[in-house]
NURODO-527508 format. One record per residue (C-alpha): residue number from 1; residue in three letters; z, x, y. Coordinates in nm, 2 decimals. Each point is the difference from the previous one (the first is absolute). Layout:
<NUM, 'ALA', <Z, X, Y>>
...
END
This chain:
<1, 'MET', <3.86, 20.41, 21.81>>
<2, 'LYS', <-0.29, -0.04, 0.24>>
<3, 'SER', <-0.12, 0.35, -0.07>>
<4, 'MET', <0.01, -0.06, -0.37>>
<5, 'ILE', <-0.21, -0.31, 0.03>>
<6, 'ASN', <-0.26, 0.18, 0.22>>
<7, 'ASN', <-0.02, 0.28, -0.25>>
<8, 'ARG', <-0.07, -0.24, -0.28>>
<9, 'LYS', <-0.27, -0.17, 0.20>>
<10, 'VAL', <-0.16, 0.34, 0.07>>
<11, 'THR', <0.00, 0.08, -0.37>>
<12, 'ILE', <-0.15, -0.34, -0.10>>
<13, 'LEU', <-0.27, 0.02, 0.26>>
<14, 'LEU', <-0.09, 0.36, -0.10>>
<15, 'ILE', <-0.04, -0.11, -0.36>>
<16, 'GLY', <-0.23, -0.28, 0.13>>
<17, 'LEU', <-0.19, 0.25, 0.20>>
<18, 'LEU', <-0.07, 0.21, -0.30>>
<19, 'SER', <-0.12, -0.29, -0.21>>
<20, 'LEU', <-0.23, -0.13, 0.28>>
<21, 'ALA', <-0.15, 0.34, 0.08>>
<22, 'MET', <-0.35, -0.10, -0.08>>
<23, 'ALA', <0.02, -0.34, 0.18>>
<24, 'ALA', <-0.05, -0.08, 0.36>>
<25, 'PRO', <0.32, 0.07, 0.21>>
<26, 'VAL', <0.21, -0.31, 0.06>>
<27, 'TRP', <0.17, 0.14, 0.32>>
<28, 'SER', <-0.12, 0.16, 0.32>>
<29, 'GLU', <0.03, 0.37, 0.07>>
<30, 'THR', <0.29, -0.07, 0.24>>
<31, 'ASP', <0.21, -0.16, -0.27>>
<32, 'SER', <0.33, 0.19, -0.06>>
<33, 'TRP', <-0.05, -0.01, -0.38>>
<34, 'TYR', <-0.34, 0.16, 0.04>>
<35, 'ASP', <0.15, 0.27, 0.22>>
<36, 'THR', <0.28, 0.06, -0.26>>
<37, 'ALA', <-0.25, 0.04, -0.28>>
<38, 'HIS', <-0.22, 0.24, 0.19>>
<39, 'ALA', <0.30, 0.20, 0.10>>
<40, 'LEU', <0.09, 0.04, -0.36>>
<41, 'GLN', <-0.35, 0.09, -0.09>>
<42, 'GLU', <0.00, 0.27, 0.28>>
<43, 'ALA', <0.33, 0.13, -0.14>>
<44, 'PHE', <-0.16, 0.04, -0.35>>
<45, 'ARG', <-0.30, 0.17, 0.15>>
<46, 'SER', <0.21, 0.24, 0.20>>
<47, 'VAL', <0.23, 0.09, -0.30>>
<48, 'SER', <-0.30, 0.05, -0.23>>
<49, 'SER', <-0.17, 0.23, 0.25>>
<50, 'ASP', <0.32, 0.21, 0.03>>
<51, 'VAL', <0.09, 0.02, -0.37>>
<52, 'LEU', <-0.33, 0.03, -0.18>>
<53, 'PRO', <-0.05, 0.37, 0.11>>
<54, 'VAL', <0.34, 0.10, -0.14>>
<55, 'VAL', <-0.06, -0.14, -0.35>>
<56, 'VAL', <-0.20, 0.21, -0.24>>
<57, 'GLU', <-0.18, -0.05, -0.33>>
<58, 'ILE', <0.14, 0.22, -0.28>>
<59, 'ASP', <-0.22, 0.10, -0.29>>
<60, 'VAL', <0.18, 0.16, -0.29>>
<61, 'THR', <-0.16, 0.19, -0.29>>
<62, 'GLN', <0.19, 0.10, -0.32>>
<63, 'TYR', <-0.15, 0.21, -0.28>>
<64, 'VAL', <0.12, -0.10, -0.34>>
<65, 'GLU', <-0.07, 0.19, -0.32>>
<66, 'ARG', <-0.06, -0.19, -0.32>>
<67, 'ARG', <-0.10, 0.11, -0.35>>
<68, 'ASN', <-0.36, -0.07, -0.09>>
<69, 'THR', <0.01, -0.29, -0.25>>
<70, 'GLN', <-0.38, -0.08, 0.00>>
<71, 'PHE', <-0.17, 0.20, -0.28>>
<72, 'THR', <-0.37, 0.08, -0.06>>
<73, 'MET', <-0.14, -0.02, -0.35>>
<74, 'GLU', <0.01, 0.38, -0.02>>
<75, 'GLN', <0.37, 0.01, 0.11>>
<76, 'PHE', <0.08, -0.27, -0.26>>
<77, 'PHE', <-0.13, 0.22, -0.29>>
<78, 'PHE', <0.08, 0.34, 0.13>>
<79, 'GLY', <0.31, -0.05, 0.21>>
<80, 'ILE', <0.11, -0.04, 0.36>>
<81, 'PRO', <-0.05, 0.30, 0.23>>
<82, 'GLN', <0.33, 0.17, 0.07>>
<83, 'ASN', <0.12, 0.23, 0.27>>
<84, 'GLN', <0.14, 0.35, -0.05>>
<85, 'GLU', <0.34, -0.13, -0.09>>
<86, 'GLY', <-0.14, -0.22, -0.27>>
<87, 'GLU', <0.06, -0.32, 0.18>>
<88, 'PRO', <-0.28, -0.27, 0.03>>
<89, 'GLU', <-0.19, 0.03, 0.33>>
<90, 'THR', <0.09, -0.22, 0.29>>
<91, 'GLN', <-0.20, -0.17, 0.27>>
<92, 'THR', <0.11, -0.04, 0.36>>
<93, 'PHE', <-0.02, -0.34, 0.15>>
<94, 'GLU', <0.02, -0.10, 0.37>>
<95, 'GLN', <0.22, -0.29, 0.10>>
<96, 'GLN', <-0.03, -0.13, 0.35>>
<97, 'SER', <0.22, -0.24, 0.20>>
<98, 'LEU', <0.02, -0.13, 0.35>>
<99, 'GLY', <0.28, -0.08, 0.25>>
<100, 'SER', <0.09, 0.01, 0.36>>
<101, 'GLY', <0.22, 0.21, 0.22>>
<102, 'VAL', <0.15, 0.01, 0.35>>
<103, 'ILE', <-0.03, 0.30, 0.24>>
<104, 'VAL', <0.37, 0.05, 0.10>>
<105, 'GLU', <0.03, 0.34, 0.16>>
<106, 'GLN', <-0.19, 0.31, 0.12>>
<107, 'ARG', <0.16, 0.35, 0.03>>
<108, 'GLY', <-0.25, 0.25, 0.12>>
<109, 'LYS', <-0.30, 0.01, -0.24>>
<110, 'ASN', <0.19, -0.21, -0.26>>
<111, 'VAL', <-0.05, -0.37, 0.00>>
<112, 'TYR', <0.23, -0.20, -0.23>>
<113, 'ILE', <-0.10, -0.32, -0.18>>
<114, 'LEU', <0.26, -0.24, -0.16>>
<115, 'THR', <-0.10, -0.19, -0.31>>
<116, 'ASN', <0.15, -0.12, -0.33>>
<117, 'ASN', <0.10, 0.22, -0.29>>
<118, 'HIS', <-0.20, -0.21, -0.23>>
<119, 'VAL', <-0.32, 0.05, 0.21>>
<120, 'VAL', <0.00, 0.38, -0.04>>
<121, 'GLY', <0.14, 0.00, -0.35>>
<122, 'GLU', <-0.09, 0.33, -0.18>>
<123, 'ALA', <-0.30, 0.07, 0.23>>
<124, 'ASP', <-0.20, 0.31, -0.04>>
<125, 'GLU', <-0.21, -0.07, 0.31>>
<126, 'ILE', <0.08, -0.22, 0.30>>
<127, 'THR', <-0.26, -0.09, 0.26>>
<128, 'ILE', <0.08, -0.21, 0.31>>
<129, 'THR', <-0.25, -0.18, 0.22>>
<130, 'LEU', <0.08, -0.10, 0.36>>
<131, 'TYR', <-0.11, -0.33, 0.17>>
<132, 'ASP', <-0.27, 0.19, 0.18>>
<133, 'GLY', <-0.15, 0.14, -0.32>>
<134, 'ARG', <0.14, 0.36, 0.01>>
<135, 'SER', <0.11, 0.12, -0.34>>
<136, 'TYR', <0.25, 0.28, -0.10>>
<137, 'GLU', <0.15, 0.15, -0.31>>
<138, 'ALA', <0.37, -0.07, -0.01>>
<139, 'GLU', <0.29, 0.18, -0.16>>
<140, 'LEU', <0.31, -0.16, -0.15>>
<141, 'VAL', <0.31, 0.09, 0.21>>
<142, 'GLY', <0.25, -0.19, -0.21>>
<143, 'LYS', <0.06, -0.32, -0.19>>
<144, 'ASP', <0.30, -0.22, -0.10>>
<145, 'PRO', <-0.01, -0.26, -0.28>>
<146, 'ASN', <0.34, -0.14, 0.11>>
<147, 'LYS', <-0.16, -0.15, 0.31>>
<148, 'ASP', <-0.36, 0.01, -0.12>>
<149, 'LEU', <-0.09, 0.21, 0.30>>
<150, 'ALA', <-0.22, 0.31, 0.03>>
<151, 'LEU', <-0.11, 0.22, 0.29>>
<152, 'ILE', <-0.34, 0.18, 0.01>>
<153, 'SER', <-0.14, 0.23, 0.27>>
<154, 'ILE', <-0.33, 0.12, 0.14>>
<155, 'GLU', <-0.07, 0.30, 0.23>>
<156, 'THR', <-0.22, -0.05, 0.31>>
<157, 'THR', <-0.02, 0.10, 0.36>>
<158, 'GLU', <-0.18, -0.33, 0.08>>
<159, 'ARG', <0.17, -0.28, 0.17>>
<160, 'ILE', <0.16, -0.24, -0.24>>
<161, 'PRO', <0.17, -0.33, 0.10>>
<162, 'VAL', <0.36, -0.05, -0.12>>
<163, 'ALA', <0.17, -0.33, -0.08>>
<164, 'ASN', <0.28, -0.14, 0.22>>
<165, 'LEU', <0.30, -0.06, -0.24>>
<166, 'GLY', <0.21, -0.30, 0.09>>
<167, 'ASN', <0.35, -0.12, -0.09>>
<168, 'SER', <-0.02, -0.21, -0.32>>
<169, 'ASN', <0.36, -0.11, 0.06>>
<170, 'ASP', <-0.12, -0.21, 0.30>>
<171, 'LEU', <-0.23, -0.22, -0.22>>
<172, 'GLN', <0.09, -0.36, -0.05>>
<173, 'VAL', <-0.13, -0.25, -0.26>>
<174, 'GLY', <-0.30, -0.17, 0.16>>
<175, 'ASP', <-0.12, 0.29, 0.20>>
<176, 'TRP', <-0.38, 0.05, 0.01>>
<177, 'VAL', <-0.12, 0.32, -0.18>>
<178, 'LEU', <-0.33, 0.15, -0.09>>
<179, 'ALA', <-0.08, 0.19, -0.32>>
<180, 'VAL', <-0.25, 0.29, 0.04>>
<181, 'GLY', <-0.15, 0.19, -0.29>>
<182, 'ASN', <-0.29, 0.03, -0.24>>
<183, 'PRO', <0.02, -0.28, -0.26>>
<184, 'MET', <-0.24, 0.03, -0.29>>
<185, 'GLY', <-0.18, 0.28, 0.18>>
<186, 'PHE', <-0.08, -0.22, 0.31>>
<187, 'GLU', <0.11, 0.26, 0.25>>
<188, 'SER', <0.18, -0.09, 0.33>>
<189, 'THR', <0.09, -0.35, -0.09>>
<190, 'VAL', <0.25, -0.20, 0.21>>
<191, 'THR', <0.18, -0.32, -0.12>>
<192, 'GLN', <0.27, -0.20, 0.17>>
<193, 'GLY', <0.31, -0.18, -0.10>>
<194, 'ILE', <0.37, -0.02, 0.07>>
<195, 'ILE', <0.32, 0.16, -0.12>>
<196, 'SER', <0.09, -0.24, -0.28>>
<197, 'ALA', <0.33, 0.16, -0.09>>
<198, 'LYS', <0.20, 0.32, 0.05>>
<199, 'SER', <0.22, 0.22, -0.22>>
<200, 'ARG', <-0.17, -0.09, -0.33>>
<201, 'ARG', <0.17, 0.21, -0.26>>
<202, 'GLU', <-0.22, -0.06, -0.31>>
<203, 'GLY', <-0.25, 0.27, -0.01>>
<204, 'PRO', <-0.28, 0.02, -0.27>>
<205, 'ASP', <0.23, 0.20, -0.23>>
<206, 'ASN', <0.34, -0.12, 0.15>>
<207, 'THR', <0.09, 0.36, 0.09>>
<208, 'GLY', <-0.01, 0.21, 0.31>>
<209, 'PHE', <0.18, 0.06, 0.32>>
<210, 'THR', <-0.18, -0.25, 0.23>>
<211, 'ASP', <-0.02, -0.37, 0.07>>
<212, 'TYR', <-0.33, -0.17, 0.10>>
<213, 'LEU', <-0.15, -0.22, 0.27>>
<214, 'GLN', <-0.18, -0.30, -0.15>>
<215, 'THR', <-0.32, -0.12, 0.17>>
<216, 'ASP', <-0.27, -0.26, -0.06>>
<217, 'ALA', <-0.26, 0.23, 0.17>>
<218, 'ALA', <-0.27, 0.06, -0.27>>
<219, 'ILE', <0.07, 0.33, -0.19>>
<220, 'ASN', <-0.22, 0.10, -0.29>>
<221, 'GLN', <-0.06, 0.31, -0.21>>
<222, 'GLY', <-0.09, 0.28, 0.24>>
<223, 'ASN', <0.24, -0.12, 0.27>>
<224, 'SER', <0.28, 0.21, -0.15>>
<225, 'GLY', <0.11, 0.26, 0.25>>
<226, 'GLY', <-0.15, -0.19, 0.30>>
<227, 'ALA', <0.17, -0.13, 0.31>>
<228, 'LEU', <0.19, -0.32, 0.06>>
<229, 'VAL', <0.02, -0.03, 0.39>>
<230, 'ASN', <0.15, -0.24, 0.25>>
<231, 'LEU', <-0.17, -0.15, 0.31>>
<232, 'ASP', <0.10, 0.31, 0.20>>
<233, 'GLY', <-0.22, 0.21, -0.22>>
<234, 'GLU', <0.30, 0.18, -0.16>>
<235, 'VAL', <0.01, 0.08, -0.37>>
<236, 'VAL', <0.29, -0.18, -0.14>>
<237, 'GLY', <-0.07, 0.04, -0.37>>
<238, 'ILE', <-0.20, 0.18, -0.27>>
<239, 'ASN', <-0.19, -0.26, -0.22>>
<240, 'THR', <0.10, 0.08, -0.36>>
<241, 'TRP', <-0.03, -0.28, -0.26>>
<242, 'ILE', <-0.09, -0.36, -0.06>>
<243, 'VAL', <0.10, -0.28, -0.24>>
<244, 'SER', <-0.30, -0.15, -0.16>>
<245, 'GLN', <-0.12, -0.15, -0.33>>
<246, 'THR', <-0.36, 0.08, 0.08>>
<247, 'GLY', <0.02, 0.34, 0.16>>
<248, 'GLY', <-0.10, -0.14, 0.34>>
<249, 'SER', <0.21, -0.11, 0.29>>
<250, 'ILE', <0.18, -0.34, -0.02>>
<251, 'GLY', <0.21, 0.06, 0.31>>
<252, 'LEU', <0.28, 0.20, -0.17>>
<253, 'GLY', <-0.03, 0.35, 0.14>>
<254, 'PHE', <0.28, 0.26, 0.05>>
<255, 'ALA', <0.03, 0.29, 0.23>>
<256, 'ILE', <0.26, 0.28, 0.04>>
<257, 'PRO', <0.17, -0.03, 0.34>>
<258, 'ILE', <-0.10, 0.29, 0.22>>
<259, 'ASN', <0.36, 0.08, 0.07>>
<260, 'ASN', <0.05, 0.08, -0.37>>
<261, 'ALA', <-0.29, 0.25, 0.03>>
<262, 'LYS', <0.08, 0.19, 0.32>>
<263, 'LYS', <0.26, 0.23, -0.16>>
<264, 'ALA', <-0.24, 0.05, -0.30>>
<265, 'ILE', <-0.27, 0.12, 0.24>>
<266, 'ASP', <0.22, 0.27, 0.15>>
<267, 'ASP', <0.14, 0.10, -0.34>>
<268, 'PHE', <-0.35, 0.04, -0.14>>
<269, 'ILE', <-0.11, 0.22, 0.29>>
<270, 'THR', <0.31, 0.22, 0.02>>
<271, 'LYS', <0.10, 0.01, -0.37>>
<272, 'GLY', <-0.29, -0.12, -0.21>>
<273, 'ASN', <0.21, -0.27, -0.16>>
<274, 'VAL', <0.24, -0.28, 0.10>>
<275, 'GLU', <0.37, 0.07, 0.00>>
<276, 'TYR', <0.23, -0.29, -0.05>>
<277, 'GLY', <0.37, -0.04, 0.10>>
<278, 'TRP', <0.24, -0.03, -0.30>>
<279, 'LEU', <0.33, -0.17, -0.01>>
<280, 'GLY', <0.08, 0.05, -0.37>>
<281, 'VAL', <0.08, -0.35, -0.13>>
<282, 'HIS', <-0.13, -0.21, -0.29>>
<283, 'MET', <0.01, -0.35, 0.14>>
<284, 'GLY', <-0.13, -0.35, -0.03>>
<285, 'THR', <-0.02, -0.33, 0.19>>
<286, 'LEU', <0.32, -0.21, -0.01>>
<287, 'SER', <-0.07, -0.28, -0.26>>
<288, 'GLU', <0.19, -0.33, -0.01>>
<289, 'ASN', <0.20, 0.09, -0.31>>
<290, 'LEU', <0.08, 0.35, 0.14>>
<291, 'ALA', <0.11, -0.15, 0.33>>
<292, 'GLU', <0.24, -0.24, -0.18>>
<293, 'SER', <0.14, 0.27, -0.23>>
<294, 'MET', <0.06, 0.24, 0.30>>
<295, 'ASP', <0.13, -0.27, 0.24>>
<296, 'LEU', <-0.31, 0.06, 0.23>>
<297, 'VAL', <-0.14, -0.36, 0.01>>
<298, 'GLY', <-0.19, -0.05, 0.33>>
<299, 'GLU', <-0.05, 0.38, 0.06>>
<300, 'GLU', <-0.32, 0.19, 0.00>>
<301, 'GLY', <-0.07, 0.36, -0.06>>
<302, 'ALA', <-0.08, 0.27, -0.25>>
<303, 'PHE', <0.25, 0.02, -0.28>>
<304, 'VAL', <0.09, 0.35, -0.13>>
<305, 'PHE', <0.00, 0.01, -0.38>>
<306, 'ASN', <0.01, 0.38, -0.04>>
<307, 'ILE', <0.02, 0.30, 0.23>>
<308, 'TYR', <-0.14, 0.35, -0.04>>
<309, 'GLN', <0.24, 0.29, -0.03>>
<310, 'ASP', <0.02, 0.22, 0.31>>
<311, 'SER', <-0.24, -0.23, 0.18>>
<312, 'PRO', <0.02, -0.09, 0.37>>
<313, 'ALA', <0.14, -0.34, -0.10>>
<314, 'MET', <0.28, 0.15, -0.20>>
<315, 'GLU', <0.08, 0.25, 0.27>>
<316, 'GLY', <0.00, -0.28, 0.25>>
<317, 'GLY', <0.26, -0.20, -0.21>>
<318, 'LEU', <-0.22, -0.27, -0.15>>
<319, 'GLN', <0.10, -0.12, -0.35>>
<320, 'PRO', <-0.14, -0.21, -0.28>>
<321, 'GLY', <0.08, -0.36, 0.08>>
<322, 'ASP', <-0.06, 0.03, 0.38>>
<323, 'LEU', <-0.24, -0.24, 0.17>>
<324, 'ILE', <-0.20, 0.17, 0.27>>
<325, 'THR', <-0.06, -0.24, 0.29>>
<326, 'THR', <-0.15, 0.20, 0.29>>
<327, 'VAL', <-0.15, 0.34, 0.07>>
<328, 'ASP', <0.00, 0.10, 0.37>>
<329, 'GLY', <0.05, -0.36, 0.09>>
<330, 'GLN', <-0.30, -0.12, -0.20>>
<331, 'ALA', <0.10, -0.29, -0.23>>
<332, 'ILE', <-0.05, 0.06, -0.38>>
<333, 'GLU', <-0.09, -0.32, -0.18>>
<334, 'THR', <-0.14, 0.15, -0.32>>
<335, 'SER', <-0.01, 0.33, -0.17>>
<336, 'ASN', <-0.36, 0.04, 0.12>>
<337, 'ASP', <0.12, -0.01, 0.36>>
<338, 'LEU', <0.23, 0.30, -0.07>>
<339, 'ILE', <-0.28, 0.19, -0.19>>
<340, 'ASN', <-0.25, -0.05, 0.29>>
<341, 'ILE', <0.25, 0.09, 0.28>>
<342, 'ILE', <0.14, 0.31, -0.17>>
<343, 'ALA', <-0.34, 0.12, -0.12>>
<344, 'ASN', <-0.15, -0.02, 0.35>>
<345, 'ASP', <0.28, 0.22, 0.14>>
<346, 'ASN', <-0.04, 0.37, 0.01>>
<347, 'PRO', <0.22, 0.21, -0.23>>
<348, 'GLY', <0.29, 0.14, 0.20>>
<349, 'THR', <0.03, -0.31, 0.21>>
<350, 'GLU', <0.35, -0.14, 0.04>>
<351, 'VAL', <0.02, -0.37, -0.05>>
<352, 'GLU', <0.29, -0.25, 0.03>>
<353, 'VAL', <0.04, -0.20, -0.31>>
<354, 'SER', <0.21, -0.32, 0.00>>
<355, 'TYR', <0.13, -0.14, -0.34>>
<356, 'LEU', <0.24, -0.24, -0.15>>
<357, 'ARG', <0.27, 0.10, -0.25>>
<358, 'ASP', <0.28, -0.22, -0.13>>
<359, 'GLY', <-0.07, -0.26, 0.27>>
<360, 'ASN', <0.02, 0.26, 0.28>>
<361, 'GLU', <-0.28, 0.14, 0.22>>
<362, 'TYR', <-0.02, 0.38, 0.05>>
<363, 'ASP', <-0.23, 0.24, 0.18>>
<364, 'THR', <-0.10, 0.35, -0.09>>
<365, 'GLU', <-0.23, 0.27, 0.14>>
<366, 'ILE', <-0.24, 0.15, -0.26>>
<367, 'ILE', <-0.24, 0.29, 0.04>>
<368, 'LEU', <-0.31, -0.09, -0.21>>
<369, 'GLY', <-0.14, 0.24, -0.26>>
<370, 'ILE', <-0.35, 0.05, -0.12>>
<371, 'ARG', <-0.11, -0.25, -0.26>>
<372, 'LYS', <-0.13, 0.14, -0.33>>
<373, 'GLU', <-0.17, -0.20, -0.28>>
<374, 'GLU', <0.28, -0.15, -0.21>>
<375, 'THR', <-0.20, 0.07, -0.31>>
<376, 'SER', <0.01, 0.38, 0.06>>
<377, 'GLU', <0.20, 0.20, -0.25>>
<378, 'GLY', <0.37, 0.00, 0.05>>
<379, 'THR', <0.01, -0.26, 0.27>>
<380, 'LYS', <0.13, -0.32, -0.17>>
<381, 'ILE', <0.25, 0.20, -0.21>>
<382, 'THR', <0.23, 0.01, 0.30>>
<383, 'LEU', <0.01, -0.37, 0.05>>
<384, 'TRP', <0.36, -0.15, 0.00>>
<385, 'PRO', <0.10, -0.19, -0.20>>
<386, 'GLY', <-0.36, -0.04, -0.13>>
<387, 'PHE', <0.03, -0.36, -0.12>>
<388, 'SER', <0.06, -0.34, 0.15>>
<389, 'VAL', <0.19, -0.30, -0.13>>
<390, 'ALA', <0.00, -0.38, 0.01>>
<391, 'GLU', <0.28, -0.25, -0.06>>
<392, 'LEU', <0.01, -0.19, -0.32>>
<393, 'THR', <0.05, -0.37, 0.05>>
<394, 'ALA', <0.16, -0.23, -0.26>>
<395, 'ASP', <-0.35, -0.15, -0.07>>
<396, 'MET', <-0.15, 0.35, -0.05>>
<397, 'LYS', <0.28, 0.10, -0.25>>
<398, 'GLU', <-0.06, -0.32, -0.19>>
<399, 'GLN', <-0.37, 0.06, -0.02>>
<400, 'MET', <0.06, 0.36, -0.12>>
<401, 'GLY', <0.26, -0.11, -0.25>>
<402, 'LEU', <0.28, 0.20, 0.17>>
<403, 'SER', <0.36, -0.08, 0.01>>
<404, 'ARG', <0.16, -0.09, 0.33>>
<405, 'ASN', <0.21, 0.32, 0.01>>
<406, 'SER', <-0.30, 0.23, -0.10>>
<407, 'GLY', <-0.04, 0.13, 0.36>>
<408, 'ASN', <-0.12, -0.13, 0.33>>
<409, 'LEU', <-0.27, 0.25, 0.09>>
<410, 'ILE', <-0.33, 0.09, -0.16>>
<411, 'ILE', <-0.21, 0.30, 0.07>>
<412, 'ALA', <-0.32, -0.14, 0.16>>
<413, 'ASN', <-0.20, 0.32, 0.05>>
<414, 'VAL', <0.05, 0.36, -0.09>>
<415, 'THR', <-0.21, 0.23, 0.22>>
<416, 'GLU', <-0.25, 0.21, -0.19>>
<417, 'ASP', <0.09, 0.37, -0.01>>
<418, 'SER', <0.34, -0.06, 0.15>>
<419, 'LYS', <0.32, 0.15, -0.15>>
<420, 'ALA', <0.09, -0.35, -0.12>>
<421, 'ALA', <-0.32, -0.02, -0.19>>
<422, 'ALA', <0.04, 0.36, -0.14>>
<423, 'LEU', <0.35, -0.09, -0.11>>
<424, 'GLY', <-0.12, -0.30, -0.20>>
<425, 'LEU', <0.09, -0.31, 0.20>>
<426, 'GLN', <-0.24, -0.28, -0.06>>
<427, 'ASN', <-0.12, -0.32, 0.17>>
<428, 'GLY', <0.20, -0.29, -0.15>>
<429, 'ASP', <0.32, 0.20, -0.06>>
<430, 'ILE', <0.31, -0.20, 0.08>>
<431, 'ILE', <0.26, 0.19, 0.20>>
<432, 'LYS', <0.35, -0.04, -0.14>>
<433, 'THR', <0.19, 0.25, 0.20>>
<434, 'ILE', <-0.05, 0.27, 0.27>>
<435, 'ASN', <0.27, 0.26, 0.01>>
<436, 'ARG', <0.21, -0.22, -0.24>>
<437, 'LYS', <-0.02, -0.31, 0.23>>
<438, 'ALA', <-0.20, -0.31, -0.07>>
<439, 'PRO', <-0.22, -0.08, 0.31>>
<440, 'ARG', <0.03, -0.37, 0.08>>
<441, 'ASN', <-0.31, -0.02, 0.22>>
<442, 'MET', <-0.25, 0.22, 0.18>>
<443, 'GLU', <0.24, 0.08, 0.29>>
<444, 'ASP', <0.24, 0.15, -0.26>>
<445, 'PHE', <-0.30, 0.20, -0.14>>
<446, 'TYR', <-0.10, 0.15, 0.33>>
<447, 'GLU', <0.36, 0.07, 0.09>>
<448, 'ALA', <0.04, 0.19, -0.33>>
<449, 'ILE', <-0.31, 0.21, 0.03>>
<450, 'ASN', <0.07, 0.09, 0.36>>
<451, 'ARG', <0.35, 0.11, -0.06>>
<452, 'ALA', <-0.07, 0.27, -0.26>>
<453, 'ASP', <-0.25, 0.28, -0.07>>
<454, 'GLU', <0.04, -0.06, -0.37>>
<455, 'LEU', <-0.02, -0.32, -0.19>>
<456, 'ASP', <0.13, -0.07, -0.35>>
<457, 'ILE', <-0.21, -0.31, -0.10>>
<458, 'ARG', <0.04, -0.21, -0.31>>
<459, 'VAL', <-0.29, -0.23, -0.08>>
<460, 'ASN', <-0.07, -0.25, -0.27>>
<461, 'ARG', <-0.34, 0.01, -0.16>>
<462, 'ARG', <-0.09, -0.25, -0.27>>
<463, 'GLY', <0.36, -0.04, -0.10>>
<464, 'TYR', <0.09, 0.37, 0.00>>
<465, 'ASP', <0.20, 0.19, 0.26>>
<466, 'PHE', <-0.13, 0.33, 0.15>>
<467, 'ASP', <0.18, 0.24, 0.23>>
<468, 'TYR', <-0.18, 0.21, 0.27>>
<469, 'THR', <0.12, 0.24, 0.27>>
<470, 'LEU', <-0.23, 0.00, 0.30>>
<471, 'SER', <0.06, 0.27, 0.27>>
<472, 'LEU', <-0.14, 0.02, 0.35>>
<473, 'TYR', <-0.01, 0.38, 0.00>>
END
């Protein structure tokens, strides 16, 4: 308790020091608070001196062709000039943008710089400028929209400083951090703040295979791709996006943890793209209603709604209806946890997966595959069973005008391009029987689909019964 009180006093006095910076000092140079403030100042100076040389300015040029829509009087009366193919002539416009990057590795003459995917975009030309003013033309090594990361490189025999990458897992809320980059074109800018939160899942488009560090260190346009560093001068994050109603910093900045980028750096250099581990399940976070229906109240994990045919998960014995609780001892609280852990493992890695089924806990060893985009042709068609269900309560039946014996399960979601969708099953269909038995609840449903490779399903749709036969193979 004494330590906590002292820390609070230090914080309060430091804030007072900042607000009275232009006034005469109210303590002597031997005062402990004065020493503490100057020690922090020296730490900021030291970190800035170490980190500024490893953060670069990135200037991106993209050439865009557009049809000429401005006509002269002659063109108005006699027509628009056309090329040899008979198409209207186009003009080439130059689009320029600015960002930041971190020098992360040097292999021989090749120097590699990590930045954001949205910084390089569809660049035709990339130029980087070092802290000491040297400029180089850069080439794109690889980029990945799933993590919003990209790697570019320059060739030189000159001496180039390289960043010291830290361990973002060691960060705690309240830790001091500095943000280094080129906001609004003001090169080599350093701002300070703290880690406001960890493991933020909500990215700018709610997609991707990374979580984020939240910081109140000022981050603005042009900071993207720059470094978030700790007081040891180690890069612990790549500044990526902000929340703002004005476009400027309001203390809500987000950075990709450097541990989420380390594998990507090596993949870019050795393969040109990022390879993600793949388990082969279609899952979601355990909701309150789902937990009650499956007798999983109080449990946390990723709930398996569907499973891919011949996937690592299927070969490892996982089934729809399972709740995945840990991977290699790492707790799974939400489906995002499972996505991030599996995606950051290398394909071919063997992982131990713990899961709950019918109230019992099981473990299985699974060798991860290579993740492919689920929208690629022929991928979703192998999903089993290709739809998820929810229980119909008495109130829901009354609101829908259904009789009490109309069925206890409703199809909540049919996965696009799955066999179930191709067969004709629809959202809102009420399941009457599966293999001639009426499922009483969701536990009955998952028991039925996991017991057979072929399902005879009778559903009711707007008062009419329809029969379907769904096969796994």
